[in-house]
Backbone as JSON Lines, residues from 0, in Angstrom:
{"i":0,"aa":"X","n":[-13.33,-7.52,-4.22],"ca":[-13.33,-6.18,-4.77],"c":[-11.92,-5.61,-4.76]}
{"i":1,"aa":"X","n":[-11.51,-5.1,-5.88],"ca":[-10.19,-4.5,-6.01],"c":[-10.29,-3.0,-5.84]}
{"i":2,"aa":"X","n":[-9.49,-2.49,-4.93],"ca":[-9.46,-1.05,-4.69],"c":[-8.27,-0.46,-5.43]}
{"i":3,"aa":"X","n":[-8.5,0.66,-6.08],"ca":[-7.43,1.4,-6.75],"c":[-7.52,2.84,-6.3]}
{"i":4,"aa":"X","n":[-6.39,3.47,-6.21],"ca":[-6.33,4.89,-5.91],"c":[-5.87,5.61,-7.18]}
{"i":5,"aa":"X","n":[-6.65,6.59,-7.6],"ca":[-6.32,7.35,-8.81],"c":[-6.07,8.82,-8.47]}
{"i":6,"aa":"X","n":[-5.25,9.43,-9.25],"ca":[-5.08,10.88,-9.21],"c":[-4.72,11.3,-10.62]}
{"i":7,"aa":"X","n":[-5.39,12.3,-11.13],"ca":[-5.0,12.88,-12.41],"c":[-4.7,14.34,-12.17]}
{"i":8,"aa":"X","n":[-3.64,14.8,-12.8],"ca":[-3.04,15.99,-12.32],"c":[-3.13,17.28,-13.04]}
{"i":9,"aa":"X","n":[-4.08,18.05,-12.66],"ca":[-3.96,19.44,-13.03],"c":[-3.11,20.09,-11.95]}
{"i":10,"aa":"X","n":[-2.23,20.95,-12.35],"ca":[-1.41,21.65,-11.38],"c":[-0.03,21.04,-11.16]}
{"i":11,"aa":"X","n":[0.19,19.8,-11.55],"ca":[1.5,19.2,-11.38],"c":[2.32,19.41,-12.64]}
{"i":12,"aa":"X","n":[3.53,19.88,-12.48],"ca":[4.42,20.06,-13.63],"c":[5.15,18.76,-13.96]}
{"i":13,"aa":"X","n":[5.11,17.8,-13.05],"ca":[5.87,16.56,-13.19],"c":[4.99,15.38,-13.63]}
{"i":14,"aa":"X","n":[3.91,15.14,-12.91],"ca":[3.08,13.96,-13.13],"c":[1.76,14.28,-13.8]}
{"i":15,"aa":"X","n":[1.35,13.41,-14.72],"ca":[0.05,13.54,-15.36],"c":[-0.99,12.68,-14.66]}
{"i":16,"aa":"X","n":[-0.57,11.49,-14.16],"ca":[-1.52,10.64,-13.45],"c":[-0.81,9.65,-12.54]}
{"i":17,"aa":"X","n":[-1.55,9.21,-11.52],"ca":[-1.09,8.22,-10.56],"c":[-2.18,7.16,-10.47]}
{"i":18,"aa":"X","n":[-1.78,5.9,-10.54],"ca":[-2.71,4.78,-10.39],"c":[-2.04,3.78,-9.45]}
{"i":19,"aa":"X","n":[-2.62,3.59,-8.27],"ca":[-2.02,2.72,-7.26],"c":[-2.98,1.59,-6.91]}
{"i":20,"aa":"X","n":[-2.45,0.37,-6.84],"ca":[-3.22,-0.82,-6.49],"c":[-2.68,-1.38,-5.18]}
{"i":21,"aa":"X","n":[-3.33,-1.07,-4.04],"ca":[-2.82,-1.5,-2.74],"c":[-2.67,-3.01,-2.6]}
{"i":22,"aa":"X","n":[-3.58,-3.78,-3.17],"ca":[-3.52,-5.24,-3.01],"c":[-2.24,-5.84,-3.59]}
{"i":23,"aa":"X","n":[-1.73,-5.24,-4.66],"ca":[-0.51,-5.74,-5.31],"c":[0.69,-4.83,-5.07]}
{"i":24,"aa":"X","n":[0.47,-3.71,-4.44],"ca":[1.51,-2.7,-4.17],"c":[2.19,-2.24,-5.46]}
{"i":25,"aa":"X","n":[1.4,-2.11,-6.53],"ca":[1.91,-1.6,-7.8],"c":[1.46,-0.16,-8.0]}
{"i":26,"aa":"X","n":[2.39,0.66,-8.41],"ca":[2.15,2.08,-8.62],"c":[2.52,2.43,-10.06]}
{"i":27,"aa":"X","n":[1.55,2.88,-10.84],"ca":[1.8,3.32,-12.21],"c":[1.81,4.84,-12.23]}
{"i":28,"aa":"X","n":[2.88,5.4,-12.75],"ca":[3.02,6.85,-12.85],"c":[3.18,7.25,-14.3]}
{"i":29,"aa":"X","n":[2.33,8.15,-14.75],"ca":[2.48,8.73,-16.09],"c":[3.0,10.15,-15.91]}
{"i":30,"aa":"X","n":[4.12,10.41,-16.54],"ca":[4.74,11.72,-16.44],"c":[4.25,12.63,-17.55]}
{"i":31,"aa":"X","n":[4.43,13.92,-17.39],"ca":[4.01,14.89,-18.4],"c":[4.7,14.64,-19.73]}
{"i":32,"aa":"X","n":[5.86,14.02,-19.7],"ca":[6.59,13.7,-20.93],"c":[5.88,12.63,-21.76]}
{"i":33,"aa":"X","n":[4.91,11.95,-21.14],"ca":[4.2,10.87,-21.8],"c":[4.7,9.49,-21.41]}
{"i":34,"aa":"X","n":[5.86,9.42,-20.76],"ca":[6.41,8.14,-20.33],"c":[5.65,7.63,-19.11]}
{"i":35,"aa":"X","n":[5.44,6.3,-19.07],"ca":[4.75,5.67,-17.95],"c":[5.65,4.61,-17.34]}
{"i":36,"aa":"X","n":[5.7,4.58,-16.01],"ca":[6.53,3.62,-15.29],"c":[5.68,2.9,-14.26]}
{"i":37,"aa":"X","n":[6.0,1.61,-14.04],"ca":[5.35,0.83,-12.99],"c":[6.38,0.53,-11.9]}
{"i":38,"aa":"X","n":[6.06,0.96,-10.71],"ca":[6.88,0.69,-9.53],"c":[6.23,-0.44,-8.74]}
{"i":39,"aa":"X","n":[7.03,-1.37,-8.25],"ca":[6.5,-2.51,-7.5],"c":[7.0,-2.49,-6.06]}
{"i":40,"aa":"X","n":[6.19,-3.12,-5.19],"ca":[6.56,-3.19,-3.78],"c":[6.37,-1.89,-3.03]}
{"i":41,"aa":"X","n":[5.54,-1.0,-3.56],"ca":[5.32,0.31,-2.94],"c":[4.23,0.17,-1.86]}
{"i":42,"aa":"X","n":[4.58,0.39,-0.59],"ca":[3.58,0.26,0.46],"c":[2.55,1.39,0.4]}
{"i":43,"aa":"X","n":[1.36,1.14,0.95],"ca":[0.3,2.15,0.9],"c":[0.71,3.51,1.47]}
{"i":44,"aa":"X","n":[1.51,3.54,2.51],"ca":[1.91,4.81,3.1],"c":[2.7,5.68,2.14]}
{"i":45,"aa":"X","n":[3.6,5.06,1.38],"ca":[4.4,5.82,0.41],"c":[3.51,6.34,-0.72]}
{"i":46,"aa":"X","n":[2.59,5.51,-1.19],"ca":[1.67,5.95,-2.26],"c":[0.76,7.06,-1.75]}
{"i":47,"aa":"X","n":[0.31,6.94,-0.52],"ca":[-0.56,7.96,0.07],"c":[0.17,9.3,0.16]}
{"i":48,"aa":"X","n":[1.43,9.26,0.59],"ca":[2.21,10.51,0.69],"c":[2.39,11.15,-0.69]}
{"i":49,"aa":"X","n":[2.56,10.33,-1.72],"ca":[2.69,10.85,-3.08],"c":[1.38,11.5,-3.53]}
{"i":50,"aa":"X","n":[0.28,10.8,-3.34],"ca":[-1.02,11.31,-3.79],"c":[-1.42,12.57,-3.02]}
{"i":51,"aa":"X","n":[-1.14,12.6,-1.74],"ca":[-1.54,13.74,-0.91],"c":[-0.55,14.89,-0.92]}
{"i":52,"aa":"X","n":[0.64,14.66,-1.44],"ca":[1.68,15.67,-1.41],"c":[1.31,16.92,-2.19]}
{"i":53,"aa":"X","n":[1.65,18.06,-1.64],"ca":[1.38,19.34,-2.31],"c":[2.16,19.43,-3.63]}
{"i":54,"aa":"X","n":[3.44,19.07,-3.56],"ca":[4.28,19.02,-4.76],"c":[4.47,17.55,-5.13]}
{"i":55,"aa":"X","n":[3.87,17.12,-6.23],"ca":[3.97,15.72,-6.65],"c":[5.41,15.36,-7.0]}
{"i":56,"aa":"X","n":[6.13,16.26,-7.65],"ca":[7.52,15.99,-7.99],"c":[8.38,15.8,-6.76]}
{"i":57,"aa":"X","n":[8.23,16.66,-5.79],"ca":[9.0,16.54,-4.55],"c":[8.6,15.27,-3.8]}
{"i":58,"aa":"X","n":[7.3,14.98,-3.72],"ca":[6.83,13.76,-3.04],"c":[7.35,12.51,-3.75]}
{"i":59,"aa":"X","n":[7.39,12.55,-5.09],"ca":[7.93,11.43,-5.86],"c":[9.4,11.2,-5.51]}
{"i":60,"aa":"X","n":[10.19,12.25,-5.51],"ca":[11.62,12.12,-5.24],"c":[11.9,11.68,-3.8]}
{"i":61,"aa":"X","n":[11.09,12.11,-2.86],"ca":[11.31,11.74,-1.46],"c":[10.77,10.36,-1.1]}
{"i":62,"aa":"X","n":[9.73,9.9,-1.76],"ca":[9.05,8.68,-1.33],"c":[9.15,7.5,-2.29]}
{"i":63,"aa":"X","n":[9.42,7.74,-3.57],"ca":[9.37,6.66,-4.55],"c":[10.69,6.49,-5.31]}
{"i":64,"aa":"X","n":[11.2,7.56,-5.88],"ca":[12.36,7.53,-6.76],"c":[13.56,6.86,-6.08]}
{"i":65,"aa":"X","n":[14.16,5.9,-6.75],"ca":[15.33,5.14,-6.29],"c":[15.07,4.35,-5.01]}
{"i":66,"aa":"X","n":[13.8,4.12,-4.66],"ca":[13.48,3.31,-3.48],"c":[12.82,1.98,-3.86]}
{"i":67,"aa":"X","n":[12.2,1.94,-5.02],"ca":[11.44,0.76,-5.43],"c":[11.8,0.39,-6.87]}
{"i":68,"aa":"X","n":[11.79,-0.92,-7.18],"ca":[12.06,-1.33,-8.55],"c":[10.98,-0.86,-9.51]}
{"i":69,"aa":"X","n":[11.36,-0.61,-10.75],"ca":[10.39,-0.13,-11.73],"c":[10.73,-0.64,-13.12]}
{"i":70,"aa":"X","n":[9.72,-0.58,-13.99],"ca":[9.9,-0.86,-15.41],"c":[9.15,0.21,-16.17]}
{"i":71,"aa":"X","n":[9.64,0.51,-17.36],"ca":[8.92,1.45,-18.23],"c":[7.87,0.68,-19.0]}
{"i":72,"aa":"X","n":[6.66,1.19,-19.03],"ca":[5.56,0.52,-19.74],"c":[5.44,1.07,-21.16]}
């Protein structure tokens, strides 16, 4: 069974959706601009902090941005 963590964002000015796959440590982020990025090697703790963060933009910058490799999808 594959577990995924989802979040779709009402209230976030930065992110439209978060899709995290703990088994592969892949994090897909769709921004309000419509651009989607896949981050790899993201541990569950960092993804959890992003999903649970009050400010998704701030949590993204503190826990994900410039810490993990990514590609634009």
